[in-house]
FILODO-79118 format. One record per residue: residue number from 1; x negated, y negated, z negated of N, C-alpha, C in turn. Coordinates in pm, whole numbers, plus 50000, padded with zeros to 5 digits. Example, Ala and Ser with C-alpha at 12.3 -4.5 7.8 and 13.67 -1.06 7.14 Angstrom:
residues 2
> num	n_x	n_y	n_z	ca_x	ca_y	ca_z	c_x	c_y	c_z
> 1	48681	50569	49220	48770	50450	49220	48680	50330	49220
> 2	48715	50225	49292	48633	50106	49286	48710	49997	49213
This chain:
residues 322
> num	n_x	n_y	n_z	ca_x	ca_y	ca_z	c_x	c_y	c_z
> 1	29645	11967	41412	29559	12084	41393	29477	12113	41519
> 2	29546	12109	41631	29476	12132	41758	29369	12027	41783
> 3	29402	11901	41741	29306	11792	41759	29182	11816	41674
> 4	29202	11863	41550	29090	11892	41460	29003	12003	41516
> 5	29068	12105	41570	28993	12216	41629	28911	12170	41748
> 6	28967	12079	41825	28894	12026	41942	28771	11948	41899
> 7	28787	11868	41792	28674	11790	41741	28565	11883	41690
> 8	28607	11987	41613	28512	12083	41559	28439	12156	41671
> 9	28512	12193	41772	28451	12262	41885	28350	12173	41956
> 10	28385	12045	41967	28294	11950	42031	28165	11932	41953
> 11	28177	11922	41820	28059	11907	41735	27971	12031	41742
> 12	28035	12148	41741	27959	12274	41749	27882	12281	41881
> 13	27948	12243	41988	27883	12246	42119	27764	12151	42124
> 14	27779	12034	42061	27671	11935	42059	27551	11988	41982
> 15	27578	12053	41868	27469	12108	41787	27397	12220	41861
> 16	27475	12305	41927	27414	12414	42004	27330	12361	42119
> 17	27378	12254	42180	27302	12193	42291	27171	12135	42241
> 18	27175	12068	42124	27053	12010	42067	26953	12119	42032
> 19	27006	12231	41978	26919	12343	41942	26855	12403	42066
> 20	26933	12414	42172	26880	12470	42297	26771	12382	42354
> 21	26790	12250	42346	26688	12156	42395	26557	12176	42321
> 22	26565	12188	42188	26444	12204	42107	26375	12336	42138
> 23	26457	12445	42159	26398	12575	42186	26329	12577	42322
> 24	26385	12506	42419	26326	12504	42553	26207	12410	42562
> 25	26202	12312	42473	26095	12210	42479	25959	12274	42454
> 26	25858	12233	42531	25863	12143	42646	25882	12220	42777
> 27	25957	12163	42866	25983	12226	42996	25893	12172	43105
> 28	25815	12071	43072	25720	12013	43169	25602	11956	43090
> 29	25494	11917	43156	25377	11863	43085	25413	11743	42997
> 30	25341	11733	42886	25362	11624	42789	25243	11529	42796
> 31	25272	11402	42807	25167	11299	42811	25130	11261	42667
> 32	25001	11267	42637	24952	11225	42506	24864	11102	42525
> 33	24915	10988	42486	24838	10864	42496	24741	10858	42379
> 34	24613	10844	42410	24511	10831	42306	24476	10684	42290
> 35	24494	10633	42170	24463	10493	42145	24317	10469	42115
> 36	24229	10549	42173	24084	10535	42153	24015	10551	42287
> 37	23895	10492	42304	23822	10508	42430	23774	10651	42450
> 38	23751	10689	42574	23697	10821	42605	23552	10831	42561
> 39	23514	10949	42512	23374	10977	42484	23330	10963	42341
> 40	23400	10885	42259	23361	10868	42120	23406	10985	42034
> 41	23365	10983	41906	23403	11091	41815	23554	11107	41801
> 42	23633	10998	41787	23778	11016	41779	23837	11085	41902
> 43	23781	11054	42019	23827	11117	42143	23793	11265	42142
> 44	23673	11299	42100	23631	11440	42093	23719	11515	41994
> 45	23748	11451	41881	23834	11512	41780	23972	11542	41837
> 46	24029	11444	41906	24162	11462	41966	24160	11575	42069
> 47	24055	11579	42150	24047	11680	42255	24013	11818	42200
> 48	23978	11825	42073	23963	11954	42007	24099	12013	41974
> 49	24192	11928	41935	24324	11972	41890	24423	11989	42005
> 50	24422	11896	42099	24525	11893	42204	24529	12020	42290
> 51	24416	12074	42339	24424	12197	42419	24483	12315	42342
> 52	24455	12322	42213	24508	12432	42132	24659	12416	42111
> 53	24704	12292	42100	24848	12268	42093	24915	12307	42225
> 54	24848	12279	42335	24902	12316	42467	24926	12466	42476
> 55	24830	12544	42425	24842	12690	42429	24965	12738	42353
> 56	24988	12682	42235	25101	12725	42153	25235	12677	42209
> 57	25235	12560	42272	25359	12507	42329	25392	12567	42466
> 58	25291	12625	42530	25314	12684	42661	25326	12584	42774
> 59	25279	12462	42750	25279	12357	42852	25155	12271	42834
> 60	25114	12206	42941	24998	12118	42935	25030	11992	42856
> 61	24938	11952	42771	24941	11820	42708	24834	11739	42778
> 62	24877	11640	42854	24787	11564	42940	24737	11440	42867
> 63	24605	11431	42850	24545	11320	42777	24537	11195	42865
> 64	24577	11082	42807	24572	10953	42877	24507	10851	42783
> 65	24376	10829	42800	24305	10734	42712	24346	10591	42741
> 66	24397	10523	42639	24432	10381	42649	24379	10312	42524
> 67	24246	10302	42516	24183	10253	42394	24153	10105	42390
> 68	24190	10031	42492	24160	09888	42493	24229	09811	42383
> 69	24169	09696	42345	24225	09606	42244	24250	09678	42112
> 70	24154	09762	42073	24166	09829	41944	24282	09927	41936
> 71	24323	09983	42049	24432	10078	42051	24568	10015	42071
> 72	24573	09881	42078	24703	09813	42089	24768	09837	42226
> 73	24686	09853	42330	24741	09880	42463	24815	10014	42464
> 74	24750	10115	42409	24813	10247	42400	24937	10245	42313
> 75	24931	10172	42203	25046	10163	42112	25166	10099	42182
> 76	25139	09996	42260	25246	09926	42332	25314	10020	42432
> 77	25234	10095	42506	25289	10189	42605	25373	10296	42535
> 78	25318	10353	42428	25387	10461	42357	25515	10412	42291
> 79	25510	10293	42234	25627	10240	42163	25746	10221	42256
> 80	25719	10192	42383	25827	10164	42477	25856	10281	42572
> 81	25796	10396	42543	25822	10515	42625	25958	10576	42589
> 82	26013	10652	42681	26140	10722	42654	26119	10821	42539
> 83	26202	10817	42435	26182	10904	42318	26238	11045	42339
> 84	26181	11117	42433	26232	11250	42467	26132	11361	42437
> 85	26021	11326	42371	25920	11427	42339	25816	11446	42447
> 86	25828	11375	42558	25733	11393	42668	25628	11282	42674
> 87	25632	11192	42577	25523	11097	42556	25493	11093	42407
> 88	25369	11127	42372	25324	11124	42233	25210	11024	42221
> 89	25176	10992	42099	25071	10892	42073	24978	10945	41967
> 90	24850	10959	42001	24749	10999	41904	24652	10883	41888
> 91	24632	10840	41765	24557	10716	41745	24481	10714	41613
> 92	24386	10624	41606	24321	10590	41480	24401	10476	41416
> 93	24368	10432	41294	24458	10342	41222	24469	10198	41270
> 94	24371	10149	41346	24366	10007	41376	24493	09945	41431
> 95	24554	10012	41530	24672	09955	41596	24794	09952	41506
> 96	24796	10039	41403	24914	10051	41319	24901	09983	41183
> 97	24782	09983	41126	24769	09932	40989	24686	09805	40977
> 98	24619	09765	41085	24535	09645	41081	24589	09537	41174
> 99	24613	09572	41299	24656	09473	41400	24778	09391	41357
> 100	24878	09450	41289	24994	09369	41251	24961	09249	41162
> 101	24847	09255	41094	24808	09145	41005	24717	09043	41074
> 102	24675	09076	41196	24581	08990	41268	24641	08926	41393
> 103	24739	08992	41451	24800	08945	41576	24941	08895	41546
> 104	24967	08770	41575	25097	08711	41541	25212	08774	41618
> 105	25192	08800	41746	25302	08850	41828	25263	08981	41896
> 106	25265	09090	41820	25241	09221	41878	25362	09262	41962
> 107	25339	09333	42072	25452	09377	42156	25523	09501	42100
> 108	25488	09542	41981	25551	09657	41916	25554	09633	41766
> 109	25639	09708	41697	25643	09704	41551	25579	09831	41498
> 110	25467	09816	41429	25387	09932	41389	25462	10027	41296
> 111	25552	09976	41215	25622	10060	41118	25758	10110	41167
> 112	25814	10047	41268	25948	10084	41313	25952	10156	41448
> 113	25852	10136	41531	25858	10188	41668	25798	10327	41685
> 114	25745	10384	41576	25683	10517	41585	25735	10607	41473
> 115	25744	10736	41504	25776	10837	41404	25654	10926	41384
> 116	25594	10926	41265	25477	11011	41240	25510	11160	41253
> 117	25419	11234	41312	25435	11379	41325	25340	11450	41229
> 118	25211	11420	41238	25114	11479	41145	24982	11405	41151
> 119	24920	11391	41036	24783	11338	41029	24690	11454	41063
> 120	24612	11439	41167	24526	11548	41214	24401	11562	41126
> 121	24331	11453	41105	24207	11458	41027	24171	11319	40979
> 122	24096	11315	40871	24042	11188	40821	23891	11191	40835
> 123	23832	11073	40830	23687	11062	40839	23637	10953	40747
> 124	23603	10988	40624	23553	10885	40532	23427	10821	40586
> 125	23418	10690	40571	23301	10617	40619	23180	10640	40529
> 126	23063	10622	40589	22938	10620	40514	22891	10475	40503
> 127	22838	10439	40388	22772	10310	40371	22625	10330	40408
> 128	22582	10266	40516	22450	10289	40574	22364	10164	40568
> 129	22234	10183	40550	22139	10072	40558	22021	10114	40645
> 130	21953	10013	40699	21827	10039	40769	21722	10075	40664
> 131	21629	10166	40696	21528	10208	40598	21445	10094	40540
> 132	21439	09980	40608	21362	09867	40555	21431	09800	40436
> 133	21560	09824	40421	21632	09770	40305	21588	09849	40182
> 134	21538	09783	40077	21481	09855	39964	21580	09932	39877
> 135	21707	09910	39892	21806	09978	39808	21814	10127	39840
> 136	21814	10207	39734	21826	10353	39749	21961	10404	39699
> 137	22045	10316	39650	22176	10354	39598	22273	10238	39617
> 138	22401	10265	39596	22502	10160	39607	22477	10052	39502
> 139	22445	10094	39380	22419	09996	39274	22300	09908	39307
> 140	22197	09966	39366	22078	09887	39402	22111	09790	39516
> 141	22198	09830	39608	22237	09740	39717	22315	09621	39662
> 142	22404	09647	39568	22481	09539	39506	22387	09444	39432
> 143	22292	09500	39358	22196	09417	39284	22110	09335	39379
> 144	22074	09393	39492	21993	09323	39591	22067	09201	39645
> 145	22195	09217	39672	22274	09104	39722	22291	08997	39615
> 146	22314	09038	39493	22336	08939	39386	22209	08858	39358
> 147	22093	08920	39386	21967	08848	39366	21944	08744	39475
> 148	22001	08768	39594	21987	08673	39706	22116	08674	39786
> 149	22224	08612	39734	22355	08617	39799	22352	08568	39944
> 150	22413	08646	40033	22424	08607	40174	22304	08641	40260
> 151	22198	08693	40199	22079	08725	40279	22101	08848	40365
> 152	22171	08947	40312	22198	09069	40387	22317	09048	40481
> 153	22309	09110	40600	22423	09104	40691	22472	09245	40720
> 154	22595	09254	40771	22648	09386	40805	22710	09383	40944
> 155	22697	09495	41012	22751	09510	41147	22885	09581	41142
> 156	22977	09538	41228	23104	09609	41243	23127	09639	41391
> 157	23226	09722	41418	23261	09755	41556	23342	09644	41621
> 158	23364	09536	41548	23440	09422	41599	23538	09373	41495
> 159	23578	09249	41504	23671	09191	41409	23805	09265	41413
> 160	23851	09305	41296	23978	09374	41286	23972	09524	41305
> 161	23853	09580	41321	23839	09725	41335	23836	09790	41197
> 162	23860	09923	41190	23862	09989	41059	23735	09971	40977
> 163	23616	09976	41042	23496	09960	40959	23474	09816	40917
> 164	23530	09720	40991	23529	09581	40946	23614	09568	40819
> 165	23735	09625	40820	23821	09621	40702	23755	09693	40585
> 166	23687	09804	40615	23620	09880	40509	23512	09798	40441
> 167	23434	09724	40520	23328	09641	40462	23385	09523	40385
> 168	23492	09463	40436	23553	09351	40364	23614	09397	40232
> 169	23671	09517	40232	23723	09573	40107	23609	09600	40010
> 170	23497	09652	40062	23380	09677	39978	23327	09547	39919
> 171	23317	09444	40002	23271	09313	39955	23358	09262	39841
> 172	23489	09275	39859	23582	09226	39758	23571	09304	39627
> 173	23563	09436	39637	23561	09519	39517	23425	09520	39448
> 174	23316	09505	39527	23181	09508	39470	23131	09369	39434
> 175	23199	09266	39483	23157	09129	39452	23030	09088	39523
> 176	23012	09136	39647	22893	09101	39724	22929	09004	39836
> 177	22826	08950	39902	22848	08843	39999	22770	08866	40128
> 178	22784	08987	40186	22717	09016	40312	22777	08930	40424
> 179	22693	08892	40520	22738	08815	40636	22783	08910	40748
> 180	22900	08884	40805	22957	08971	40907	22897	08943	41045
> 181	22853	09050	41113	22805	09042	41251	22890	09139	41334
> 182	22991	09090	41407	23077	09179	41486	23014	09220	41618
> 183	23037	09345	41657	22990	09397	41786	23109	09445	41868
> 184	23085	09476	41993	23190	09531	42078	23183	09683	42076
> 185	23218	09739	41963	23217	09884	41948	23114	09932	41848
> 186	23144	10046	41784	23054	10102	41684	22918	10144	41739
> 187	22910	10201	41861	22778	10240	41913	22679	10123	41918
> 188	22724	10005	41959	22634	09889	41965	22593	09845	41825
> 189	22686	09854	41730	22654	09818	41592	22548	09911	41536
> 190	22562	10041	41562	22464	10139	41513	22329	10119	41581
> 191	22331	10087	41710	22206	10063	41784	22125	09950	41719
> 192	22193	09842	41684	22121	09729	41623	22082	09759	41479
> 193	22157	09843	41411	22115	09885	41276	21989	09970	41286
> 194	21983	10059	41383	21864	10141	41404	21742	10055	41436
> 195	21765	09945	41506	21655	09855	41543	21618	09759	41431
> 196	21697	09759	41324	21667	09670	41212	21714	09527	41232
> 197	21797	09504	41332	21846	09367	41356	21960	09330	41262
> 198	22024	09431	41203	22122	09411	41096	22085	09505	40982
> 199	22139	09478	40864	22095	09551	40744	22187	09665	40703
> 200	22317	09646	40720	22416	09737	40661	22529	09762	40761
> 201	22593	09877	40750	22719	09901	40822	22795	10013	40754
> 202	22920	10028	40792	23001	10145	40757	23027	10218	40888
> 203	23016	10351	40886	23039	10426	41010	23084	10567	40977
> 204	23154	10629	41071	23192	10769	41057	23067	10855	41057
> 205	23079	10974	41003	22963	11061	40983	22906	11115	41115
> 206	22993	11166	41202	22947	11236	41321	22841	11166	41404
> 207	22864	11041	41444	22768	10974	41533	22634	10940	41469
> 208	22627	10941	41335	22503	10896	41269	22432	11008	41194
> 209	22489	11127	41193	22433	11236	41113	22289	11267	41151
> 210	22259	11276	41280	22123	11308	41324	22025	11198	41283
> 211	22069	11072	41288	21982	10960	41249	21950	10964	41100
> 212	22048	11005	41020	22026	11014	40875	21927	11126	40845
> 213	21947	11240	40907	21859	11355	40880	21717	11330	40930
> 214	21703	11245	41033	21571	11212	41086	21506	11096	41010
> 215	21578	11037	40916	21522	10926	40838	21531	10791	40905
> 216	21603	10784	41016	21615	10655	41087	21720	10564	41023
> 217	21811	10624	40946	21909	10549	40869	21918	10610	40730
> 218	21960	10529	40633	21976	10580	40496	22123	10567	40455
> 219	22181	10677	40413	22319	10677	40364	22317	10659	40212
> 220	22381	10552	40165	22384	10524	40021	22505	10585	39952
> 221	22614	10598	40025	22735	10651	39963	22839	10684	40067
> 222	22935	10767	40028	23046	10802	40116	23175	10744	40058
> 223	23259	10692	40145	23381	10624	40101	23498	10721	40089
> 224	23471	10837	40033	23574	10937	40007	23571	10978	39861
> 225	23659	11068	39823	23667	11108	39683	23563	11212	39644
> 226	23501	11275	39745	23399	11376	39717	23296	11377	39829
> 227	23178	11435	39805	23075	11439	39909	23121	11518	40032
> 228	23061	11487	40145	23090	11560	40268	23006	11687	40273
> 229	23062	11799	40322	22981	11920	40338	22860	11897	40428
> 230	22871	11800	40520	22760	11770	40611	22646	11697	40540
> 231	22679	11623	40433	22580	11546	40357	22610	11559	40208
> 232	22588	11677	40152	22628	11703	40013	22556	11619	39909
> 233	22441	11562	39945	22364	11483	39849	22402	11335	39848
> 234	22491	11294	39937	22534	11154	39941	22657	11139	39852
> 235	22647	11061	39744	22756	11054	39645	22871	10964	39688
> 236	22989	10986	39634	23102	10896	39660	23075	10756	39605
> 237	23112	10655	39681	23093	10516	39638	23173	10487	39512
> 238	23291	10551	39501	23377	10526	39386	23310	10562	39253
> 239	23215	10655	39256	23143	10692	39134	23003	10635	39128
> 240	22974	10540	39218	22838	10486	39228	22834	10334	39215
> 241	22928	10281	39140	22924	10137	39117	23046	10060	39163
> 242	23134	10124	39242	23255	10056	39289	23375	10148	39263
> 243	23423	10154	39140	23532	10246	39104	23658	10224	39188
> 244	23713	10334	39237	23837	10327	39314	23819	10299	39461
> 245	23695	10280	39506	23674	10246	39647	23680	10371	39735
> 246	23770	10369	39832	23776	10472	39936	23818	10406	40066
> 247	23758	10447	40175	23794	10390	40305	23744	10482	40415
> 248	23808	10473	40529	23766	10555	40641	23861	10541	40757
> 249	23845	10628	40852	23933	10628	40968	24009	10759	40971
> 250	24098	10774	41067	24171	10898	41084	24226	10907	41226
> 251	24271	11026	41261	24344	11046	41386	24477	11111	41351
> 252	24585	11053	41403	24716	11107	41373	24802	11114	41497
> 253	24902	11201	41493	24993	11222	41605	25130	11162	41572
> 254	25182	11080	41664	25312	11016	41646	25394	11027	41774
> 255	25521	10991	41762	25610	10987	41878	25691	10859	41872
> 256	25745	10816	41986	25833	10699	41982	25953	10724	41891
> 257	25996	10622	41820	26114	10633	41735	26235	10680	41817
> 258	26319	10761	41754	26440	10820	41814	26410	10946	41895
> 259	26286	10996	41890	26258	11128	41947	26339	11230	41867
> 260	26407	11325	41931	26493	11420	41860	26421	11491	41745
> 261	26486	11499	41628	26424	11560	41509	26375	11703	41531
> 262	26449	11782	41608	26408	11921	41629	26279	11930	41711
> 263	26262	11837	41802	26137	11832	41879	26023	11789	41788
> 264	26048	11691	41704	25946	11645	41608	25905	11759	41515
> 265	26003	11837	41470	25974	11948	41379	25888	12053	41448
> 266	25917	12080	41575	25836	12178	41647	25693	12129	41666
> 267	25679	12002	41702	25546	11945	41722	25467	11946	41592
> 268	25533	11916	41481	25464	11920	41352	25416	12061	41320
> 269	25503	12159	41341	25466	12298	41311	25347	12342	41395
> 270	25347	12305	41521	25236	12343	41611	25108	12271	41571
> 271	25117	12141	41544	24998	12064	41505	24938	12118	41376
> 272	25022	12147	41278	24974	12199	41150	24906	12334	41169
> 273	24966	12421	41250	24908	12553	41274	24771	12541	41339
> 274	24759	12451	41435	24631	12431	41504	24526	12378	41408
> 275	24560	12273	41333	24462	12210	41243	24418	12305	41133
> 276	24508	12392	41088	24475	12484	40979	24403	12610	41026
> 277	24387	12628	41156	24317	12746	41206	24167	12734	41175
> 278	24102	12844	41139	23958	12840	41104	23871	12782	41215
> 279	23903	12815	41340	23823	12766	41453	23829	12614	41463
> 280	23950	12558	41453	23965	12413	41461	23902	12345	41341
> 281	23921	12402	41224	23864	12341	41104	23712	12334	41112
> 282	23650	12441	41160	23505	12442	41173	23457	12334	41269
> 283	23529	12318	41379	23490	12216	41478	23508	12076	41422
> 284	23618	12051	41353	23642	11918	41297	23539	11883	41190
> 285	23505	11980	41107	23404	11957	41004	23269	11926	41067
> 286	23238	11993	41178	23110	11968	41247	23103	11826	41302
> 287	23220	11763	41322	23226	11625	41369	23226	11525	41253
> 288	23215	11578	41131	23216	11491	41014	23354	11455	40966
> 289	23456	11525	41016	23594	11495	40979	23644	11591	40871
> 290	23753	11550	40807	23819	11634	40707	23955	11674	40764
> 291	23974	11802	40799	24102	11845	40856	24216	11824	40757
> 292	24333	11783	40809	24448	11758	40720	24568	11843	40764
> 293	24639	11801	40868	24756	11875	40913	24868	11869	40810
> 294	24923	11750	40786	25023	11733	40682	25163	11716	40739
> 295	25258	11681	40653	25397	11664	40694	25421	11522	40746
> 296	25528	11501	40823	25562	11365	40867	25579	11268	40750
> 297	25640	11315	40642	25663	11229	40526	25532	11184	40464
> 298	25437	11276	40452	25307	11242	40393	25229	11146	40482
> 299	25234	11170	40612	25163	11083	40706	25225	10943	40705
> 300	25357	10936	40702	25426	10806	40700	25388	10728	40574
> 301	25378	10797	40462	25341	10731	40336	25200	10674	40344
> 302	25110	10747	40408	24973	10697	40422	24969	10572	40509
> 303	25043	10573	40619	25046	10456	40708	25097	10334	40632
> 304	25205	10349	40557	25261	10237	40481	25162	10186	40377
> 305	25095	10280	40309	24999	10244	40205	24881	10165	40264
> 306	24826	10214	40374	24713	10145	40436	24755	10013	40499
> 307	24875	10009	40553	24929	09884	40609	24931	09776	40501
> 308	24978	09811	40384	24986	09716	40272	24845	09676	40225
> 309	24756	09775	40211	24620	09747	40165	24546	09656	40261
> 310	24555	09684	40391	24485	09601	40489	24541	09460	40495
> 311	24670	09446	40469	24727	09312	40462	24663	09229	40352
> 312	24638	09294	40239	24574	09225	40127	24429	09190	40160
> 313	24358	09283	40225	24218	09258	40261	24208	09142	40359
> 314	24294	09141	40459	24294	09032	40558	24318	08898	40490
> 315	24410	08896	40396	24444	08770	40327	24328	08722	40240
> 316	24268	08815	40165	24157	08779	40076	24036	08732	40155
> 317	24005	08806	40262	23884	08777	40339	23903	08668	40443
> 318	24027	08633	40471	24053	08533	40575	24010	08581	40712
> 319	24029	08712	40737	23984	08772	40863	24069	08722	40979
> 320	24004	08695	41090	24073	08654	41212	24010	08725	41332
> 321	24089	08751	41433	24034	08805	41558	23945	08698	41621
> 322	23820	08738	41652	23725	08639	41707	23715	08650	41858
């Protein structure tokens, strides 16, 4: 009996200690590794959310941009960090849902080494063409390619990037044969599209919105389920000739696996509160993003779903890192 009481007392003490840790967390600044380069729309989006999370947590969240190699450098660092809640990982999908299908020996396991906290926002891609391309709709673009297969080319931010996967998925579902022209980043791809050196691309809304409104680029469709408030006249691709087509990027918050559940729960609650605030939502929408702020379970399901989908796209398209 005394032995049982001792065991019970020990378990109670352990639970109280864990609760105290979660209540005190964070007791020092938290490092947030960003798997994206500084200065781009994903970076701006992350820096919209992180300072507001700092305010609610009562500690600084220190941003550390590690965007090289499509976010894989940041993912590697985060995956091997101590799982104590003082290193977090905010990233776009490439390092988690695309790289595993392109890189034979990744230094991390995308599905096992991270615990999702919350999906911050999504950004459906736009299907864009240079104004010299005669197509005024998705259906017309498909017809144009079928009349002269392989004549049109498309720009991507580089082999294995989210907009590369988006275009390969579009090619597969629409039955078109655009030629791939990879660039070292989306800004360079958009620059050459503006100059007319390439015909087509997929890109997030924020960086190209001014060009569309000025007539320097033409948006044929959005790769989401509904039009964007920023471009209400641009129809969803899924209802414009390619049923079921959706694609885009996102920014999500994760932690190394084995981070204490109570810390994860607190981080989720804070992230969701920040993302759902009117001020944050207005800022994210102005960047062309769709605010989310979901549960760890929902975010994990999305990662698994996209991981599987991108594996199929890579296999069908024969995509390789160039």
